[in-house]
C-alpha positions, 0 to 999 in steps of 0.5 A: 500500500502507498501512504504518506506521513505528515510529521508534526513533531518527533512524536506526532504525525498524521498518516494517510493512505492513498486509497479509501482505507487508511493504514494505522500502526499497531503496538507491534509496528505492523500497519493495518487497514482502517476506514477512519483516518488515524492521527496522533494530533489533537490540535488544529493544523498547522497551529503555527499559522495562528502566531503569524496572522495580522489584523485584517487578514483572512484565515480559511478554516477547513476540515482536513489536513490535505485541504489545509495544505491545498489552501496553502499551495494556492496562497490562502492562509488555511487551518484544518480542524481535522474533522467537523466535530473538532470545534472545541479544538479550534476555540481552545487553540485560538484562546491559547494563542491569543496571549501570543498574538492579540491580533487574532480578534481582528482576523476574518475567519472564513469557515469553508468546511467540506461541501457535504452534509456534515460540513454544512451541518457543522459550519453554523455551529463553528461560526456561533462558537467563534462569534460567541468568543468575539471573533469575526467568523463567516461561512463561505460557499466557495467550492461550487460542485467540488467537495473541498479545497483539495478537489478545487486545487486538483480541478484543471477547470476550476 
């Protein structure tokens, strides 16, 4: 099987298979198939972008790490929450980074979750959580007929 690993730190990584299954390591080190992706990251990705933002800039919030990398590839400041259920991870990361970067309150947060039922369901929840904390958050419909940022990047006609 072909797969790739996105290293985050020495002991933290995200591993994705190129097919519909994801490979996960067992305690013995053997890789086994899983229908869910496996990562050791319990945070947003890439978190360091939160320290680099300035007032007035836009940060696109996407679901997956591949979508974040796709957004960065086309020049967008992009942050992955690693799944629709991770609203709390984002709010905790923002509140934690606020002490290092007080300009985070003046950033525009563009919520661009996947163009599917879970993404459409959780986008308002994420917007409400951010606005309740005083952040400027907006829901964007930017994918057209595509599922996510990575599909847009890979579409020659987009």
